[in-house]
N, C-alpha and C positions, 0 to 999 in steps of 0.2 A: 371665280372672278366676280367682283362686286357688280351689282346691278347698275346700269347707267340710268335707270328710271326711278326706282324707289329706294328709300332708306328705311328698311324695316327695323334695323337695329336701333336707330335713333328714336323711332316710334316707341319701341319697347322701353328704351331708356327714359323717355319722358313720362310714359304712363306708370311704370312700375318703380323707377328709381328716383325720379324727381317728384312726381305728384303722389307716388305711393298709394295708388288707387285701391290696392288690395286691402289696405287698412282704413283708408279715408272713406271709400265709397262702397266697394263690393261687400255683399253680405248684409248691407244695411238698407233700410227703406229709402227710396223705392227700388233699390238694386239688389234686394236680398236673394234673388234667384240666380245671381251671376257670381262667378269666381274667376280666379286668375287663369285657370285652364281654359275656361270659356273665352275670355278676352284674347288670350294668345291664339286660340284656334281661329277666331274671327280675324285677327290681324294677319295671321299667316295666309288665310284664305283670300283676304283682300289683296295682299301683296302678289299672290300668284295670279289672281284675276286681273290685276292691273298689268302685270308683266306679260302674261300669256294671251290675254284676250283684248285688252284695250290698247296697249302699246302698238300692236301690229296695225291698228287702224290709223295711226299717225304716219304721215309719209316717211318711209324708211330711208336709211342712208344709202341704199343701193339704187332704188328706182326714183325716189323723190317725186312720185306722181302726185299732183294736187288732189286733195280730198275736199270737195266743195258741195254745198247745197245748190240745187238748180231750180230756177223758176221758169216754167214752160207752160204756155196756154192757160195762164191763170192759176196754176197749181205749183206747189213746192215739193220737191223731192229731196229727201235727206240722202247723204252719201250711201251707196249700196251697202258698204261694210257695216254701217250703223244699225241696219235692220236686225241682223243676227245678234249684234252686241246688245241692243236694247232688250231683246227677248231674254238673253242670258242674264243681264243686269237685273231685270224685274223678277225673273224666276229664282234668282239667287237670294232675293230679299234685300238687296242693297238700297232699295227705295225707302225702306222704313226701319233702318237699323236701330235707331234710338227712339222710335215711336212706340206708343202704347200697344200692348197685345190686343186691346179692344178694337184697333183698326188694322190688325194684322201685323203689327210691328214686333220687334224682338225685345224692346224695352231696355236696351243697353245704355250705358252712360253716353252723354253727348260727346264727351272727349274721345271715346272709342270710335264713334261714328265719324268724328272729325279726322281721326288718324286714318281711317279707311278712305275718306274723301280726299285727303292729301295725296294719297298714292294714286287714286283714280285720276285726279286733276293733273298730276305730274306726267301721266301717260297720254292724255288727250283732253285738254280743257274744252274744246269745241263740242265734243260728244257729251262730256259730263255735265255741261250746262243744261241739256235736255232734261235729264232726270232731276237735276238740282232745282230748276224752276218748277217742275211738276210737283216736287215735294213742298216747296214753299207755297204754291197755290193750294195744295191739298190741306196744309196746316191752317190756312185762312178759312177754308170750307169747314174744317173740323171745329174751329173756335167760334166762328161768327155766323155761319149759315144755318138758319132755322127754316127748313122747308122739307116737304115730303121727299124731295130728291136727294137730300143730304147723305143718308146712309149709302144709297146706291152710288152716288158720285164718289164718296170716299173709298168704297171698296174697289171701284174701277181705277181710281187714280193710284192708290197705294199698291195695287197689283200690276200697274203699268199698262192696263188695257186702255186707259185714257191718259192724256198728258195735260199740262197746265202752263200758263204764262203769267206775266205781270204787265198790265197795260196802263202806263202812266203818261208817257211822253207823247206830245203832239208837235206838229211842225212849228207852231208858234208858241208852244209852252213846254220848254225843256226843263231846265232847273226851276223855272217859275211855274210850278204846277198849278198855282191858283189861277193862272190865265187860261186854263183849258176851256175848250168850246164844245166838247162832247156833251150832249144833252140826254135827259131821260124823261119820258112822258108816261105817266101812270095809266095803266089799262084798268078797265072795270074789274078784272079778276085779280088785281093786286100785282101783276107783273108790270114791266116797263118796256117801252119802245126806246131803244138806244140808237142815237144818231151821232156820228163823228168819226174822226180819223186819228189813229195812233201810229206813231212811227218809232223806229229803232227798237222794235219788239223782238227780243232774243227768243229763238225757238217759236216764233209767232205762228208759223204754219209749217207743216211737214206731213209725211206719210208714214211715220213710225207707229202711230196709233189710230184707232178708228174715230176718235173724237178728241177735242182739245177744249179745256175749260179756261176761259179768259176772265180773270178778275179785272174789271174795267172801271176806272174813275170817270164819273160824269156828274153833271149838275142837273138836279131835278128842276123842271120848269118852275120859275118863280122863286127859287132859292137864292140867297144873297151871293154876291161876287166874292172872289178870293177863296182861300182854302177852307174857310168856315162853311161854305155852301156846298162842299163836295160830298157826294155819296159814292158808294162802291157797289158793283153789281157782278153777279155770276152770269157770264154770257157764254153759252156753249157754241162751238163751231157748228155743230149739227143740233137741231132741236131734239129735246128729250121727251119721249112719250111717257104716259102714266105708268106703263109697265117696265120702264127703264130702257126700252129699246130706242134706237136712234131713228129720227125722222129725217126731214129734208134739211138742206143747208139753211142755217139760221141767218141769212142775209149778212154773213160775214165774208168779205172778199179781200183777198190779198192783192195789193196794188203792185208790189215789187219786192225783191230782196236786195239788200244793200251790197255793193261791191266794196269789200272792206280791206283794210291793211292786214288783218289777221283773222283768227278763228273762222276760217273759210268754211269749215264743216258745219257751222251753226247758222241756221237761217235767221237772219236779222230782217224783219219784215215791216212793211207799211200795211196796216190793216184798216179797212173801211167798214164801219159798222152802219147798217141801216140805209144803204144807198137806195133801196126800194121801199123803205119805210116798214120793214117787216122783221127787224132784228129784236128779239125778245131777250130781256135780261131780268134777273131776280135780285132784289135788294139783299145785300149782305150786311148784317149788323143793323144799326138804326140810320134813319135819314140824317144827312149832314155829318156823319161820323166816318166818312170815307178815308180821310187822312189818318185818323186814329187807327182804323182797321189795317190800312195798307202798311203802316209803319211796322206792324208785327212781321210782315213778310219782308219789308225793306231792310229791317235790322238783321234778319236772318241772312238775307242776300248780301248785305254789306260785310258781315262776318265771313260769308262764303267767298266773296271777292278777295278779301284779305288772304284767305287760304289759297285762292288761285294765284295770287302774287307769290306766296311762299312756294307753292308746288312747282310752278314754272321755273322759278329761280333754282330750286333744288335739282330739278331735272337737267337744267342747263349746266349747272355746276358739275354734276356727276358725269355728264358727257364731256365737258372740258377736262375734267380730271383724267378720264380714261384716255382722251386724246393726248394729253401732256405726258402720260406715261409711255405711250406708244410712239409718238412723233420724235424721230431722231434728227437732230440738227444742231450744229455748233459743238464746241468743245467745252468741257467743264473748266471754269476759270481757275480752279485750284490744280488742274492737271498741267503737266509740263509739255505734253505732246498735243499740239493743236490739230493733228490729223485724226485723233481719236474722238469720234463724235458720240454724243450722249443724248438720251431723251430730254426734251425741253424742260421737264419738271425739275431738272438739276440746275436750271438757270435762276439766279436770285429774283429777277423781276417776275418771272412766271410763278415762282413760289409765293411771291407777294400777292399776285392776283388770285391765286388759288386759295390762299389763306383768308383773304378778304371775302371771297365768295363763301368759303366754308363757314367762317365765323358769322357772317351776315345771315346766311340761310338758317343756321342752327339757332341764332338769336331770334329772328322773326318767326321761326316755326314755334318756338316756345311762347312767344308773345301771343300768337294766334291761338295756340292750344290752351293757353291759360284762360282766355276768354270763354272757351267751351267748358273748361274745368270749373269756372265760376258758375256757369249754368247748372252744372251738376251739384255744386255746393249749395246753390239756391234750392234745387229740388230736394236735397237731403237735409236742409236746415230743420232744426227742431223747435225754433221759435221765430217770432216775427222780426226780432232784432237781427238775427242771423240771416234771415231771408232778405231783409232790406240791405244788409251789408253787401251781400253778393250780387243783388240786383244793381246796387250802386256801382260795383266794380264793372259789371257788364255795360252800364250806361257810359262810364268814362272810357272804357277800353274800345268800344265799338268803332268810333270814328278814327282812333289811332290804328286799330287793326286794319281797317279798310285802307286808309291813306298811307300810313308808314310802310306797311308790308308790301304795298304795290310800288311805292317809290323806291324802296330799297331792293325790291325784286327786280326792277328795271336796271338798277346799278349792277346787280349780279349778272343779269342777262347780257348787259353790255360787256362786262369783263369776260364772260364765257366766249362771246364772239371774238374778243381781242386775244384770248388765249389760243384760239385756232389760227389767228393771223388771217391771211388772205382767204384761206379755206372757210373760215367762219362767215365770211361775207358772201359766200356762194351757196346756192341751194343744194349743193352736194351733201351738206351736213345740216342736221335739223336745228342747230342753235339759232340760225337766222330766222327761222319761222317761230321759234319759241320767243324770240325778242319781239317779233311783230305781234304775236298773240298777247304778249305781256302788256303792251301799251294800252289796250282797251281797259285794263283793270284799274288804271288811274282815272278813267273817265266815267264809266257807267256806274249805276247805283248811287249817283251823287258824286260829282267830281271831287277830287281830293281837296280842292279849295273849299268846297262846301263842308266837307268833313272838318276842316280846320276851323271854319266859322262856327260849326255846331259845337266843337269842343270848347272854343273860347267864349262863345256867346251864350251857350246853354248849359253844357255839361259841367264845367268847372264850378259853376255857381249853384248847382242843384243841392237842395237841402242846406243852403247857406255854406256850401263848400265841404259838407260832411263826406260825400262820396269821394271827392278828390283826395281829401286828407286820409280817408281810410286806405286808399290805394298807396299813398305815400307811406303810411304807417306800416303797411304790409311789406313794402320794399325795405324800409328801415329795419324791421324785425329780421328780415332775411339777411341783411348785411351784418346785423349784430351777431347772428350765429356764426357767420364766416369769421368775424373778428375774434370771437371767443375761441375758435379753433386755430386761429393764427394762419388762415388760408388767404393767399393773395392780399396781403396787408396793404400794399400800395394801391392796387387796383380797387380794393374795397373803399379806400379813402377817396379815390377819384369818383366813384359812383355816388358816394355819400355827398360829396361837394356838388355834384350835378343835380341830385335831388333837391338840395337846398336852393340851388339857382332856379330850378323849375318853380318851386313854391314861391320864392321871392318875386320872380317875374310874373307869375299868375296873379299875385296880389297887386302888384303895381299896374298891370294891365287892367284889372278890375276898376281901379281908380281912374285910369286914363280913358276908359270907355265912356265916362261921364264928362270928362273935360277936353280930351283930345283924341277921339275915337280912331282917327286915321292911323295913329301909331300902332295900336294893337291890331287893327284890321289889316294893315299892310304886312305886319309881322306874323299873322296867324299861321300861315303854312309853315314858315320856318320854326315857329314855336312848337307846333305839333311834331315836327321832325326832331327837334331837340328833346321833346318829351319821349319820343320813341327811342332815340339814342340812349337816353337815360334808363328807360325801362329795360331795354335789351342789355345794357350794362349790368343791371341787377340780375337779370335772368342768367347771364353768363357767370356771375359770381355764384348763383344758386347751382348751376350745372357743375361748375368747377369744384364747389364744396362737396357735392355728391361724388364726383369723379375722384377727388383726393382721398376720400374715405374708402372707395372701392379699389384704388390703385395698389394698396398695400399687398393684397393677395392676388392681384391680377397677373396673368402671364399671356404671352403670345398676342393674338389679335385683340383680346380684351384689354391688355395693357396699352397697346397702341391706341385703342379707342378712347380710353380715359385720358391718356396723355394728350391726345388731340383736343379734348374738351378744355383742358387747362391752358394749352398754348393758344387755342382759339379765343378763350376768354381774355388772356393777356393782350392779344393782338387787337381785338375789338375795343376793349376798354381804353387802352393807351392811345389808340389812333383815332377813335371816334367819340366815345363818351367823355374823354378828357377835354374835348373842345367845347362842351356844352356851356360851362360858365362864361367863357369868353363870348360865345355866340349870343347868349342871353343878354350879356352886357351891351352888345351891339344892337340887339333888337329893341332895347329900351331907350336908345337914343332917339331924340326927336327928329328923325330923318323922314320927312314927308315928301321927298323929291318926286315920288311916283304920283303924288297929287298936285304938286306945284307945276310940274312940266305941262306946257300947253299941248293940246292934241297936234297942233302944227309942228311942234318941236320934235315930235317922235320921228318924223321923216318928211323931208321936203321933196 
C-alpha cells in the first residue's frame, strides 16, 4: 500500500530522471565524493525515518490527541514525543545533510537535502521547524560570526546539543523591520547589552536542548533609524563560559507562547531580552549590516517555507487519495444498478479534485526543488558567468517559491478536506489539522504580499532584467525540446503563450511603476501567482517529456506512474496555465478601485 505521508518515488523521479543529478552534479566538484547509490541510500533512509519516527508524533487518526508545546511557570516544554525524536534526528545527521564536512556535515547536494526535508515536513511541520531554524541560525554563525565561541557554538548546534532561532519581529515592528526598538549598548570588552522584546519567535524557547542561540536584530545606541541602522547579535539563552560550558540564564525571559490556529507542537514565543539589564550579545558581521546578514537566513527560511507548503499539500493529497479509494458511497454513473455502491474515487467530481491536487502538488514540488537545484548548479559552476546565472535564478525564484507554493498548497489542503466531505471537517482525520498548519506558511517569513512586492519591485529588475530573462530563456529552451519531440504540442504552445504574457506584463508594469504605480502594486500578488502558474506549466511539460520517453519500456506500476505525469500535465496546463494570458490582460487594466474607494465605503 502506498504511503499516506511521503512520496519517495516522485523524489527519485525529480532527482534522477528530471534533474539527472548523476550526470550534472554527482562525481563533480564539490560533490565528487557522492554517487547515485549514496543518494538513494539517503533518500530511502529519510523516507523510513519520516514514516516510522516523525509521522507517529503527528496526532494519529485513531486517538487525535493534541500535541502541543506548554508554557508553565515561565518555562516552555516541547511535546514529550519530540524529545526522543530530536535526539534521533540529530544523531542520524539530518541537521547537516548538505553542509560541509568541516562542520560535521555530509556535503550532499542541496537538492538531496531538500528532498529529505520535504518528507520530514510532510509528516510533522511543527517538529521539523525546530531543527530547521537551528540549521538556519547555525549557518549565520558559520558565515558571519568571528569570535572565540564560534567553533564551539557550531559544533554544538550542528550536533543538536544546542538549538537556534531567528529574532526579527517585535510587537510594533512586524513587516516594518526598520521600526524595531530593541537596542544594543557596547560594553568595554566588546560585547553588547541587549534590551528589547521580540514576538512570534518560532521555537523561541523549549526544553529539547541545553541552550538556544538567538540571532537578534537590534540598533546600537546612536545608529540611524530605519533598516540601515540595524545590527545583528548572537544572544545565547544561557551565558557561555570561556571553556564552552554553560553559565547562568542570560537575562532572556519567555513572556508567553501563542495560542495558534495550527502548528501547535511548535513553541511560538514572546522573548524579553535584558529586563534586568544583564543580557549579553555578541556582534555578528559588521555594525549596521544586520539586515544584510539576516537575509542569508531569511532567504533560506523562505525557501524552506515554500517547501512546507509543498509538503503539507502532498501529505493532505495522499491522505485524501487513500480515503477516496476506501470510502464507499453512491453508485457509478455508468452502472445501471443504483444499488451497487462504489468507492468515491469513481465519481467524476472526486476524480477532478484528486487530479487537481496531484497535478498541483507535483508541479509546486518541482518548482521548489528547482530552486535548490539552482543552488547546487551555483556551487558546481566553473566560471563567474555560470555562478551569476544560477544565483540570479535563485533570486527570482525565492519569492515565487515562498508565496506561490504556500498559496497553492492551501488550495490542495482545502480540496483534501473537501474530498473527505463532512469527515474532513472533523478532527477524527488529520487533514483538518494539515489545513490549519498550512495557513501560517502564507504569513510568516514575510507575508506572501511582501514576496509579491519583492518580486515586482526588486527581483524582476535585477541586473536590468537579466536574471528574469535568464529564467524565461531556460523555460523556453525546455519547451523547445518538447516541441522537437512532438510531446504535448497543444499544452507546450499554451505554456509558451503564458511565458510571453508574463514578459510583456512585467515590462509594462516596469513603466507603470513610474507613471501609475497603483496598478502594478494592486496587481503584484496576482502577477506572482500568474508567474507561478506559468513556471509550473513549464515544469509539467518537462516532467511529461521525461515520462513520455520512459513510457515506451515501462510496465505495471511504473507505466501507471509515467501515465500519471502526462495526464497531470495536461490537466494543470489546460485548466490553470491556459488562463495566464487572460489574467495578465486584466491585471494591466487601469483598475484602481482598491485605492479610489474611501475607507468609509468599505463598510458602514
